[in-house]
Biopython code that builds the backbone (N, CA, C, O; Angstrom):
import numpy as np
from Bio.PDB.StructureBuilder import StructureBuilder

atoms = [
    (1, "MET", "N", (0.846, -1.176, 0.000)),
    (1, "MET", "CA", (0.000, 0.000, 0.000)),
    (1, "MET", "C", (0.893, 1.242, 0.000)),
    (1, "MET", "O", (1.784, 1.374, 0.839)),
    (2, "SER", "N", (0.655, 2.123, -0.918)),
    (2, "SER", "CA", (1.489, 3.322, -0.997)),
    (2, "SER", "C", (0.977, 4.386, -0.034)),
    (2, "SER", "O", (-0.220, 4.491, 0.235)),
    (3, "GLU", "N", (1.901, 5.152, 0.464)),
    (3, "GLU", "CA", (1.549, 6.207, 1.418)),
    (3, "GLU", "C", (1.417, 7.525, 0.666)),
    (3, "GLU", "O", (2.328, 7.934, -0.055)),
    (4, "HIS", "N", (0.291, 8.177, 0.838)),
    (4, "HIS", "CA", (0.062, 9.479, 0.210)),
    (4, "HIS", "C", (0.384, 10.560, 1.225)),
    (4, "HIS", "O", (-0.164, 10.574, 2.327)),
    (5, "LYS", "N", (1.275, 11.464, 0.848)),
    (5, "LYS", "CA", (1.647, 12.547, 1.757)),
    (5, "LYS", "C", (0.810, 13.773, 1.457)),
    (5, "LYS", "O", (0.509, 14.072, 0.302)),
    (6, "SER", "N", (0.442, 14.472, 2.505)),
    (6, "SER", "CA", (-0.305, 15.713, 2.331)),
    (6, "SER", "C", (0.679, 16.863, 2.162)),
    (6, "SER", "O", (1.872, 16.727, 2.433)),
    (7, "GLY", "N", (0.159, 17.985, 1.714)),
    (7, "GLY", "CA", (0.982, 19.180, 1.583)),
    (7, "GLY", "C", (1.586, 19.579, 2.915)),
    (7, "GLY", "O", (2.715, 20.065, 2.974)),
    (8, "THR", "N", (0.818, 19.369, 3.997)),
    (8, "THR", "CA", (1.294, 19.714, 5.335)),
    (8, "THR", "C", (2.529, 18.896, 5.705)),
    (8, "THR", "O", (3.497, 19.440, 6.236)),
    (9, "GLN", "N", (2.497, 17.588, 5.424)),
    (9, "GLN", "CA", (3.654, 16.737, 5.706)),
    (9, "GLN", "C", (4.856, 17.171, 4.871)),
    (9, "GLN", "O", (5.992, 17.164, 5.345)),
    (10, "MET", "N", (4.589, 17.546, 3.631)),
    (10, "MET", "CA", (5.676, 17.966, 2.750)),
    (10, "MET", "C", (6.300, 19.275, 3.209)),
    (10, "MET", "O", (7.508, 19.468, 3.071)),
    (11, "VAL", "N", (5.489, 20.176, 3.755)),
    (11, "VAL", "CA", (6.028, 21.434, 4.288)),
    (11, "VAL", "C", (7.022, 21.118, 5.398)),
    (11, "VAL", "O", (8.105, 21.700, 5.451)),
    (12, "ARG", "N", (6.658, 20.207, 6.272)),
    (12, "ARG", "CA", (7.552, 19.844, 7.380)),
    (12, "ARG", "C", (8.829, 19.185, 6.860)),
    (12, "ARG", "O", (9.920, 19.473, 7.352)),
    (13, "GLU", "N", (8.697, 18.308, 5.873)),
    (13, "GLU", "CA", (9.869, 17.661, 5.291)),
    (13, "GLU", "C", (10.755, 18.675, 4.574)),
    (13, "GLU", "O", (11.981, 18.620, 4.675)),
    (14, "LEU", "N", (10.132, 19.595, 3.857)),
    (14, "LEU", "CA", (10.888, 20.613, 3.137)),
    (14, "LEU", "C", (11.625, 21.521, 4.121)),
    (14, "LEU", "O", (12.761, 21.920, 3.862)),
    (15, "SER", "N", (10.999, 21.846, 5.232)),
    (15, "SER", "CA", (11.659, 22.650, 6.264)),
    (15, "SER", "C", (12.899, 21.931, 6.788)),
    (15, "SER", "O", (13.945, 22.547, 6.992)),
    (16, "GLN", "N", (12.772, 20.639, 7.003)),
    (16, "GLN", "CA", (13.924, 19.864, 7.475)),
    (16, "GLN", "C", (15.000, 19.794, 6.398)),
    (16, "GLN", "O", (16.190, 19.866, 6.704)),
    (17, "THR", "N", (14.593, 19.656, 5.147)),
    (17, "THR", "CA", (15.551, 19.647, 4.040)),
    (17, "THR", "C", (16.302, 20.966, 3.979)),
    (17, "THR", "O", (17.512, 20.984, 3.751)),
    (18, "PHE", "N", (15.590, 22.072, 4.183)),
    (18, "PHE", "CA", (16.238, 23.388, 4.203)),
    (18, "PHE", "C", (17.299, 23.444, 5.299)),
    (18, "PHE", "O", (18.400, 23.948, 5.081)),
    (19, "ARG", "N", (16.960, 22.925, 6.474)),
    (19, "ARG", "CA", (17.923, 22.949, 7.585)),
    (19, "ARG", "C", (19.151, 22.091, 7.262)),
    (19, "ARG", "O", (20.284, 22.491, 7.527)),
    (20, "ASP", "N", (18.914, 20.913, 6.690)),
    (20, "ASP", "CA", (20.021, 20.028, 6.325)),
    (20, "ASP", "C", (20.908, 20.661, 5.257)),
    (20, "ASP", "O", (22.135, 20.593, 5.334)),
    (21, "THR", "N", (20.277, 21.275, 4.263)),
    (21, "THR", "CA", (21.021, 21.924, 3.188)),
    (21, "THR", "C", (21.803, 23.117, 3.727)),
    (21, "THR", "O", (22.938, 23.356, 3.315)),
    (22, "ALA", "N", (21.202, 23.861, 4.643)),
    (22, "ALA", "CA", (21.881, 25.016, 5.245)),
    (22, "ALA", "C", (23.147, 24.577, 5.983)),
    (22, "ALA", "O", (24.171, 25.258, 5.929)),
    (23, "GLU", "N", (23.071, 23.447, 6.664)),
    (23, "GLU", "CA", (24.250, 22.939, 7.366)),
    (23, "GLU", "C", (25.342, 22.519, 6.393)),
    (23, "GLU", "O", (26.529, 22.673, 6.678)),
    (24, "ALA", "N", (24.936, 21.988, 5.245)),
    (24, "ALA", "CA", (25.899, 21.454, 4.287)),
    (24, "ALA", "C", (26.521, 22.516, 3.378)),
    (24, "ALA", "O", (27.613, 22.310, 2.847)),
    (25, "THR", "N", (25.840, 23.642, 3.194)),
    (25, "THR", "CA", (26.346, 24.633, 2.244)),
    (25, "THR", "C", (27.423, 25.513, 2.866)),
    (25, "THR", "O", (27.460, 25.719, 4.080)),
    (26, "GLN", "N", (28.283, 26.018, 2.023)),
    (26, "GLN", "CA", (29.390, 26.855, 2.495)),
    (26, "GLN", "C", (29.091, 28.345, 2.368)),
    (26, "GLN", "O", (29.884, 29.173, 2.818)),
    (27, "PHE", "N", (27.966, 28.696, 1.765)),
    (27, "PHE", "CA", (27.653, 30.096, 1.502)),
    (27, "PHE", "C", (26.727, 30.646, 2.587)),
    (27, "PHE", "O", (25.610, 30.161, 2.765)),
    (28, "ASP", "N", (27.200, 31.659, 3.305)),
    (28, "ASP", "CA", (26.454, 32.209, 4.440)),
    (28, "ASP", "C", (25.099, 32.782, 4.054)),
    (28, "ASP", "O", (24.120, 32.599, 4.778)),
    (29, "SER", "N", (25.029, 33.477, 2.912)),
    (29, "SER", "CA", (23.752, 34.085, 2.514)),
    (29, "SER", "C", (22.696, 33.018, 2.233)),
    (29, "SER", "O", (21.528, 33.191, 2.582)),
    (30, "ILE", "N", (23.099, 31.931, 1.613)),
    (30, "ILE", "CA", (22.174, 30.819, 1.327)),
    (30, "ILE", "C", (21.782, 30.140, 2.639)),
    (30, "ILE", "O", (20.619, 29.791, 2.842)),
    (31, "LYS", "N", (22.759, 29.956, 3.524)),
    (31, "LYS", "CA", (22.490, 29.358, 4.837)),
    (31, "LYS", "C", (21.420, 30.134, 5.586)),
    (31, "LYS", "O", (20.460, 29.557, 6.098)),
    (32, "GLU", "N", (21.597, 31.451, 5.645)),
    (32, "GLU", "CA", (20.648, 32.307, 6.362)),
    (32, "GLU", "C", (19.258, 32.237, 5.744)),
    (32, "GLU", "O", (18.259, 32.157, 6.459)),
    (33, "LYS", "N", (19.195, 32.268, 4.418)),
    (33, "LYS", "CA", (17.905, 32.253, 3.724)),
    (33, "LYS", "C", (17.184, 30.924, 3.957)),
    (33, "LYS", "O", (15.985, 30.908, 4.238)),
    (34, "LEU", "N", (17.906, 29.823, 3.843)),
    (34, "LEU", "CA", (17.292, 28.508, 4.056)),
    (34, "LEU", "C", (16.790, 28.355, 5.491)),
    (34, "LEU", "O", (15.692, 27.846, 5.715)),
    (35, "SER", "N", (17.581, 28.790, 6.445)),
    (35, "SER", "CA", (17.166, 28.708, 7.851)),
    (35, "SER", "C", (15.943, 29.576, 8.107)),
    (35, "SER", "O", (15.021, 29.177, 8.818)),
    (36, "SER", "N", (15.946, 30.760, 7.522)),
    (36, "SER", "CA", (14.819, 31.679, 7.678)),
    (36, "SER", "C", (13.539, 31.087, 7.083)),
    (36, "SER", "O", (12.476, 31.150, 7.699)),
    (37, "LEU", "N", (13.650, 30.511, 5.883)),
    (37, "LEU", "CA", (12.477, 29.893, 5.249)),
    (37, "LEU", "C", (11.957, 28.726, 6.086)),
    (37, "LEU", "O", (10.748, 28.576, 6.260)),
    (38, "ALA", "N", (12.858, 27.909, 6.598)),
    (38, "ALA", "CA", (12.446, 26.767, 7.424)),
    (38, "ALA", "C", (11.707, 27.250, 8.671)),
    (38, "ALA", "O", (10.674, 26.695, 9.046)),
    (39, "ASP", "N", (12.249, 28.288, 9.308)),
    (39, "ASP", "CA", (11.613, 28.830, 10.514)),
    (39, "ASP", "C", (10.260, 29.460, 10.215)),
    (39, "ASP", "O", (9.367, 29.444, 11.061)),
    (40, "THR", "N", (10.103, 30.013, 9.020)),
    (40, "THR", "CA", (8.839, 30.635, 8.625)),
    (40, "THR", "C", (7.797, 29.591, 8.251)),
    (40, "THR", "O", (6.623, 29.727, 8.593)),
    (41, "MET", "N", (8.231, 28.540, 7.543)),
    (41, "MET", "CA", (7.290, 27.553, 7.017)),
    (41, "MET", "C", (6.736, 26.609, 8.074)),
    (41, "MET", "O", (5.553, 26.270, 8.047)),
    (42, "GLU", "N", (7.571, 26.190, 8.991)),
    (42, "GLU", "CA", (7.133, 25.164, 9.937)),
    (42, "GLU", "C", (5.882, 25.543, 10.731)),
    (42, "GLU", "O", (4.976, 24.718, 10.846)),
    (43, "PRO", "N", (5.794, 26.754, 11.281)),
    (43, "PRO", "CA", (4.589, 27.098, 12.051)),
    (43, "PRO", "C", (3.305, 27.170, 11.215)),
    (43, "PRO", "O", (2.209, 27.024, 11.756)),
    (44, "ILE", "N", (3.431, 27.393, 9.910)),
    (44, "ILE", "CA", (2.223, 27.504, 9.082)),
    (44, "ILE", "C", (1.915, 26.214, 8.326)),
    (44, "ILE", "O", (1.042, 26.201, 7.458)),
    (45, "ALA", "N", (2.618, 25.137, 8.645)),
    (45, "ALA", "CA", (2.425, 23.871, 7.935)),
    (45, "ALA", "C", (0.998, 23.346, 8.045)),
    (45, "ALA", "O", (0.516, 22.680, 7.128)),
    (46, "GLY", "N", (0.325, 23.630, 9.133)),
    (46, "GLY", "CA", (-1.025, 23.123, 9.336)),
    (46, "GLY", "C", (-2.119, 23.962, 8.705)),
    (46, "GLY", "O", (-3.298, 23.639, 8.848)),
    (47, "LYS", "N", (-1.760, 25.021, 8.017)),
    (47, "LYS", "CA", (-2.760, 25.909, 7.406)),
    (47, "LYS", "C", (-3.598, 25.162, 6.367)),
    (47, "LYS", "O", (-3.139, 24.212, 5.733)),
    (48, "LEU", "N", (-4.815, 25.613, 6.220)),
    (48, "LEU", "CA", (-5.772, 24.979, 5.319)),
    (48, "LEU", "C", (-5.235, 24.835, 3.897)),
    (48, "LEU", "O", (-5.484, 23.820, 3.246)),
    (49, "TYR", "N", (-4.500, 25.839, 3.407)),
    (49, "TYR", "CA", (-4.012, 25.813, 2.023)),
    (49, "TYR", "C", (-3.236, 24.536, 1.734)),
    (49, "TYR", "O", (-3.418, 23.927, 0.680)),
    (50, "PHE", "N", (-2.378, 24.128, 2.652)),
    (50, "PHE", "CA", (-1.540, 22.961, 2.414)),
    (50, "PHE", "C", (-2.337, 21.664, 2.459)),
    (50, "PHE", "O", (-1.858, 20.623, 2.009)),
    (51, "LYS", "N", (-3.556, 21.724, 3.002)),
    (51, "LYS", "CA", (-4.407, 20.536, 3.058)),
    (51, "LYS", "C", (-5.250, 20.386, 1.799)),
    (51, "LYS", "O", (-5.927, 19.373, 1.621)),
    (52, "THR", "N", (-5.213, 21.385, 0.925)),
    (52, "THR", "CA", (-5.968, 21.318, -0.325)),
    (52, "THR", "C", (-5.138, 20.595, -1.379)),
    (52, "THR", "O", (-3.929, 20.428, -1.219)),
    (53, "GLN", "N", (-5.784, 20.172, -2.447)),
    (53, "GLN", "CA", (-5.058, 19.511, -3.529)),
    (53, "GLN", "C", (-4.056, 20.466, -4.169)),
    (53, "GLN", "O", (-2.940, 20.062, -4.495)),
    (54, "LYS", "N", (-4.441, 21.723, -4.353)),
    (54, "LYS", "CA", (-3.533, 22.723, -4.929)),
    (54, "LYS", "C", (-2.307, 22.894, -4.042)),
    (54, "LYS", "O", (-1.183, 22.939, -4.541)),
    (55, "GLY", "N", (-2.514, 22.988, -2.733)),
    (55, "GLY", "CA", (-1.395, 23.124, -1.802)),
    (55, "GLY", "C", (-0.472, 21.920, -1.852)),
    (55, "GLY", "O", (0.750, 22.068, -1.819)),
    (56, "THR", "N", (-1.051, 20.728, -1.933)),
    (56, "THR", "CA", (-0.251, 19.509, -2.028)),
    (56, "THR", "C", (0.526, 19.481, -3.336)),
    (56, "THR", "O", (1.712, 19.149, -3.346)),
    (57, "ASP", "N", (-0.132, 19.828, -4.441)),
    (57, "ASP", "CA", (0.549, 19.860, -5.743)),
    (57, "ASP", "C", (1.708, 20.850, -5.737)),
    (57, "ASP", "O", (2.786, 20.557, -6.254)),
    (58, "ASP", "N", (1.483, 22.023, -5.151)),
    (58, "ASP", "CA", (2.551, 23.026, -5.060)),
    (58, "ASP", "C", (3.733, 22.485, -4.264)),
    (58, "ASP", "O", (4.884, 22.674, -4.660)),
    (59, "MET", "N", (3.463, 21.821, -3.156)),
    (59, "MET", "CA", (4.548, 21.313, -2.323)),
    (59, "MET", "C", (5.302, 20.190, -3.015)),
    (59, "MET", "O", (6.520, 20.088, -2.862)),
    (60, "ILE", "N", (4.615, 19.347, -3.771)),
    (60, "ILE", "CA", (5.300, 18.298, -4.543)),
    (60, "ILE", "C", (6.294, 18.949, -5.496)),
    (60, "ILE", "O", (7.437, 18.508, -5.619)),
    (61, "GLU", "N", (5.845, 19.999, -6.166)),
    (61, "GLU", "CA", (6.696, 20.730, -7.108)),
    (61, "GLU", "C", (7.911, 21.331, -6.393)),
    (61, "GLU", "O", (9.035, 21.218, -6.882)),
    (62, "TYR", "N", (7.691, 21.968, -5.240)),
    (62, "TYR", "CA", (8.789, 22.593, -4.493)),
    (62, "TYR", "C", (9.791, 21.556, -3.987)),
    (62, "TYR", "O", (10.999, 21.793, -4.025)),
    (63, "VAL", "N", (9.299, 20.411, -3.517)),
    (63, "VAL", "CA", (10.183, 19.354, -3.020)),
    (63, "VAL", "C", (11.055, 18.828, -4.155)),
    (63, "VAL", "O", (12.257, 18.632, -3.976)),
    (64, "ASP", "N", (10.454, 18.598, -5.326)),
    (64, "ASP", "CA", (11.219, 18.116, -6.479)),
    (64, "ASP", "C", (12.281, 19.128, -6.902)),
    (64, "ASP", "O", (13.419, 18.760, -7.194)),
    (65, "GLU", "N", (11.903, 20.399, -6.934)),
    (65, "GLU", "CA", (12.854, 21.446, -7.311)),
    (65, "GLU", "C", (13.993, 21.535, -6.306)),
    (65, "GLU", "O", (15.147, 21.727, -6.689)),
    (66, "MET", "N", (13.679, 21.398, -5.035)),
    (66, "MET", "CA", (14.713, 21.505, -4.004)),
    (66, "MET", "C", (15.716, 20.372, -4.133)),
    (66, "MET", "O", (16.904, 20.576, -3.880)),
    (67, "ALA", "N", (15.272, 19.190, -4.519)),
    (67, "ALA", "CA", (16.189, 18.067, -4.718)),
    (67, "ALA", "C", (17.192, 18.403, -5.822)),
    (67, "ALA", "O", (18.382, 18.112, -5.694)),
    (68, "ASP", "N", (16.710, 19.016, -6.906)),
    (68, "ASP", "CA", (17.600, 19.424, -7.996)),
    (68, "ASP", "C", (18.561, 20.510, -7.531)),
    (68, "ASP", "O", (19.749, 20.479, -7.853)),
    (69, "ILE", "N", (18.041, 21.469, -6.773)),
    (69, "ILE", "CA", (18.865, 22.590, -6.313)),
    (69, "ILE", "C", (19.960, 22.100, -5.365)),
    (69, "ILE", "O", (21.087, 22.592, -5.417)),
    (70, "GLN", "N", (19.639, 21.142, -4.506)),
    (70, "GLN", "CA", (20.643, 20.609, -3.574)),
    (70, "GLN", "C", (21.845, 20.068, -4.334)),
    (70, "GLN", "O", (22.988, 20.336, -3.966)),
    (71, "LYS", "N", (21.589, 19.305, -5.395)),
    (71, "LYS", "CA", (22.673, 18.720, -6.188)),
    (71, "LYS", "C", (23.494, 19.814, -6.860)),
    (71, "LYS", "O", (24.724, 19.775, -6.841)),
    (72, "LYS", "N", (22.811, 20.789, -7.453)),
    (72, "LYS", "CA", (23.503, 21.860, -8.167)),
    (72, "LYS", "C", (24.243, 22.789, -7.212)),
    (72, "LYS", "O", (25.304, 23.311, -7.556)),
    (73, "LEU", "N", (23.697, 22.999, -6.023)),
    (73, "LEU", "CA", (24.317, 23.882, -5.038)),
    (73, "LEU", "C", (25.680, 23.347, -4.605)),
    (73, "LEU", "O", (26.609, 24.118, -4.361)),
    (74, "ALA", "N", (25.792, 22.043, -4.512)),
    (74, "ALA", "CA", (27.063, 21.430, -4.130)),
    (74, "ALA", "C", (28.145, 21.701, -5.172)),
    (74, "ALA", "O", (29.332, 21.721, -4.846)),
    (75, "ASP", "N", (27.740, 21.909, -6.421)),
    (75, "ASP", "CA", (28.692, 22.151, -7.505)),
    (75, "ASP", "C", (29.041, 23.620, -7.695)),
    (75, "ASP", "O", (29.951, 23.936, -8.461)),
    (76, "CYS", "N", (28.342, 24.525, -7.018)),
    (76, "CYS", "CA", (28.586, 25.964, -7.189)),
    (76, "CYS", "C", (29.947, 26.340, -6.607)),
    (76, "CYS", "O", (30.308, 25.934, -5.502)),
    (77, "ALA", "N", (30.691, 27.130, -7.388)),
    (77, "ALA", "CA", (32.036, 27.526, -6.971)),
    (77, "ALA", "C", (32.047, 28.780, -6.111)),
    (77, "ALA", "O", (32.930, 28.947, -5.269)),
    (78, "ASP", "N", (31.075, 29.664, -6.314)),
    (78, "ASP", "CA", (31.076, 30.905, -5.528)),
    (78, "ASP", "C", (29.663, 31.273, -5.090)),
    (78, "ASP", "O", (28.681, 30.698, -5.559)),
    (79, "ALA", "N", (29.584, 32.243, -4.181)),
    (79, "ALA", "CA", (28.300, 32.647, -3.607)),
    (79, "ALA", "C", (27.373, 33.251, -4.652)),
    (79, "ALA", "O", (26.160, 33.058, -4.582)),
    (80, "GLY", "N", (27.918, 33.973, -5.614)),
    (80, "GLY", "CA", (27.101, 34.584, -6.667)),
    (80, "GLY", "C", (26.364, 33.540, -7.487)),
    (80, "GLY", "O", (25.181, 33.695, -7.788)),
    (81, "ALA", "N", (27.068, 32.477, -7.846)),
    (81, "ALA", "CA", (26.443, 31.399, -8.613)),
    (81, "ALA", "C", (25.367, 30.705, -7.785)),
    (81, "ALA", "O", (24.305, 30.358, -8.301)),
    (82, "ALA", "N", (25.646, 30.506, -6.507)),
    (82, "ALA", "CA", (24.679, 29.852, -5.620)),
    (82, "ALA", "C", (23.425, 30.702, -5.468)),
    (82, "ALA", "O", (22.310, 30.182, -5.493)),
    (83, "GLU", "N", (23.609, 32.014, -5.310)),
    (83, "GLU", "CA", (22.458, 32.906, -5.161)),
    (83, "GLU", "C", (21.628, 32.967, -6.431)),
    (83, "GLU", "O", (20.399, 32.956, -6.366)),
    (84, "SER", "N", (22.282, 33.032, -7.590)),
    (84, "SER", "CA", (21.519, 33.090, -8.840)),
    (84, "SER", "C", (20.764, 31.784, -9.085)),
    (84, "SER", "O", (19.715, 31.785, -9.730)),
    (85, "LEU", "N", (21.284, 30.691, -8.583)),
    (85, "LEU", "CA", (20.600, 29.403, -8.693)),
    (85, "LEU", "C", (19.382, 29.345, -7.771)),
    (85, "LEU", "O", (18.319, 28.871, -8.174)),
    (86, "CYS", "N", (19.532, 29.821, -6.548)),
    (86, "CYS", "CA", (18.495, 29.670, -5.524)),
    (86, "CYS", "C", (17.447, 30.778, -5.502)),
    (86, "CYS", "O", (16.301, 30.522, -5.131)),
    (87, "ASN", "N", (17.803, 31.991, -5.885)),
    (87, "ASN", "CA", (16.879, 33.122, -5.739)),
    (87, "ASN", "C", (15.532, 32.947, -6.440)),
    (87, "ASN", "O", (14.508, 33.264, -5.834)),
    (88, "PRO", "N", (15.474, 32.457, -7.692)),
    (88, "PRO", "CA", (14.143, 32.267, -8.302)),
    (88, "PRO", "C", (13.272, 31.288, -7.506)),
    (88, "PRO", "O", (12.064, 31.489, -7.383)),
    (89, "TYR", "N", (13.875, 30.251, -6.978)),
    (89, "TYR", "CA", (13.162, 29.274, -6.153)),
    (89, "TYR", "C", (12.656, 29.931, -4.871)),
    (89, "TYR", "O", (11.504, 29.744, -4.480)),
    (90, "PHE", "N", (13.530, 30.703, -4.221)),
    (90, "PHE", "CA", (13.147, 31.388, -2.984)),
    (90, "PHE", "C", (11.995, 32.358, -3.226)),
    (90, "PHE", "O", (11.077, 32.450, -2.410)),
    (91, "GLU", "N", (12.041, 33.077, -4.341)),
    (91, "GLU", "CA", (10.984, 34.051, -4.647)),
    (91, "GLU", "C", (9.631, 33.366, -4.828)),
    (91, "GLU", "O", (8.618, 33.842, -4.315)),
    (92, "ARG", "N", (9.616, 32.252, -5.553)),
    (92, "ARG", "CA", (8.355, 31.513, -5.747)),
    (92, "ARG", "C", (7.819, 30.994, -4.416)),
    (92, "ARG", "O", (6.621, 31.076, -4.146)),
    (93, "LEU", "N", (8.698, 30.470, -3.605)),
    (93, "LEU", "CA", (8.293, 29.928, -2.311)),
    (93, "LEU", "C", (7.793, 31.034, -1.386)),
    (93, "LEU", "O", (6.829, 30.832, -0.647)),
    (94, "GLU", "N", (8.430, 32.184, -1.421)),
    (94, "GLU", "CA", (7.990, 33.311, -0.586)),
    (94, "GLU", "C", (6.601, 33.801, -0.989)),
    (94, "GLU", "O", (5.830, 34.235, -0.134)),
    (95, "LYS", "N", (6.271, 33.738, -2.286)),
    (95, "LYS", "CA", (4.919, 34.106, -2.734)),
    (95, "LYS", "C", (3.889, 33.157, -2.125)),
    (95, "LYS", "O", (2.831, 33.588, -1.666)),
    (96, "THR", "N", (4.205, 31.873, -2.124)),
    (96, "THR", "CA", (3.294, 30.889, -1.535)),
    (96, "THR", "C", (3.143, 31.130, -0.038)),
    (96, "THR", "O", (2.033, 31.070, 0.490)),
    (97, "ILE", "N", (4.245, 31.400, 0.645)),
    (97, "ILE", "CA", (4.197, 31.657, 2.084)),
    (97, "ILE", "C", (3.338, 32.882, 2.370)),
    (97, "ILE", "O", (2.531, 32.877, 3.300)),
    (98, "LYS", "N", (3.512, 33.932, 1.569)),
    (98, "LYS", "CA", (2.715, 35.150, 1.764)),
    (98, "LYS", "C", (1.230, 34.849, 1.559)),
    (98, "LYS", "O", (0.382, 35.320, 2.317)),
    (99, "HIS", "N", (0.925, 34.059, 0.528)),
    (99, "HIS", "CA", (-0.462, 33.676, 0.260)),
    (99, "HIS", "C", (-1.056, 32.939, 1.458)),
    (99, "HIS", "O", (-2.171, 33.233, 1.889)),
    (100, "VAL", "N", (-0.304, 31.984, 1.989)),
    (100, "VAL", "CA", (-0.791, 31.184, 3.116)),
    (100, "VAL", "C", (-1.014, 32.053, 4.348)),
    (100, "VAL", "O", (-2.003, 31.884, 5.061)),
    (101, "LYS", "N", (-0.099, 32.978, 4.596)),
    (101, "LYS", "CA", (-0.208, 33.835, 5.784)),
    (101, "LYS", "C", (-1.359, 34.829, 5.687)),
    (101, "LYS", "O", (-1.948, 35.193, 6.705)),
    (102, "THR", "N", (-1.686, 35.271, 4.478)),
    (102, "THR", "CA", (-2.676, 36.340, 4.334)),
    (102, "THR", "C", (-4.031, 35.874, 3.831)),
    (102, "THR", "O", (-4.964, 36.672, 3.745)),
    (103, "MET", "N", (-4.155, 34.596, 3.496)),
    (103, "MET", "CA", (-5.423, 34.139, 2.925)),
    (103, "MET", "C", (-6.545, 34.185, 3.957)),
    (103, "MET", "O", (-6.332, 33.995, 5.155)),
    (104, "LYS", "N", (-7.705, 34.436, 3.463)),
    (104, "LYS", "CA", (-8.901, 34.474, 4.306)),
    (104, "LYS", "C", (-9.672, 33.177, 4.084)),
    (104, "LYS", "O", (-9.890, 32.753, 2.949)),
    (105, "VAL", "N", (-10.068, 32.573, 5.160)),
    (105, "VAL", "CA", (-10.842, 31.343, 5.072)),
    (105, "VAL", "C", (-12.278, 31.675, 5.425)),
    (105, "VAL", "O", (-12.572, 32.213, 6.493)),
    (106, "ARG", "N", (-13.157, 31.344, 4.506)),
    (106, "ARG", "CA", (-14.575, 31.616, 4.741)),
    (106, "ARG", "C", (-15.285, 30.310, 5.059)),
    (106, "ARG", "O", (-15.266, 29.375, 4.259)),
    (107, "MET", "N", (-15.889, 30.252, 6.188)),
    (107, "MET", "CA", (-16.615, 29.047, 6.583)),
    (107, "MET", "C", (-18.072, 29.194, 6.158)),
    (107, "MET", "O", (-18.719, 30.193, 6.472)),
    (108, "THR", "N", (-18.580, 28.203, 5.450)),
    (108, "THR", "CA", (-19.983, 28.269, 5.012)),
    (108, "THR", "C", (-20.778, 27.133, 5.598)),
    (108, "THR", "O", (-21.977, 27.022, 5.342)),
]
sb = StructureBuilder()
sb.init_structure("model")
sb.init_model(0)
sb.init_chain("A")
sb.init_seg("    ")
for serial, (resi, resn, name, xyz) in enumerate(atoms, 1):
    if name == "N":
        sb.init_residue(resn, " ", resi, " ")
    sb.init_atom(name, np.array(xyz, "f"), 0.0, 1.0, " ", f" {name:<3s}", serial, name[0])
structure = sb.get_structure()
């Protein structure tokens, strides 16, 4: 029987991945950003958005992208290359975080 993960579970896993990647990377700016994102995401993991199919689909996409970024980050020679690799990913993720923090839930 296969286990289906919810968006909420993936948020928690992604936060842990960020922490692990931050420990492994040599670039301070990337370390700080990953730690900051992990600290921001974990408390909002239980939000309704992540329990929806759209939230789960978004998190699947982010987890897959982060796996690719981890491999490429290890190959980066300088901080500039690492930042240019990670910044588009961080920007997309920050938009999702902002959406989750500011969304209004209407109970009917």
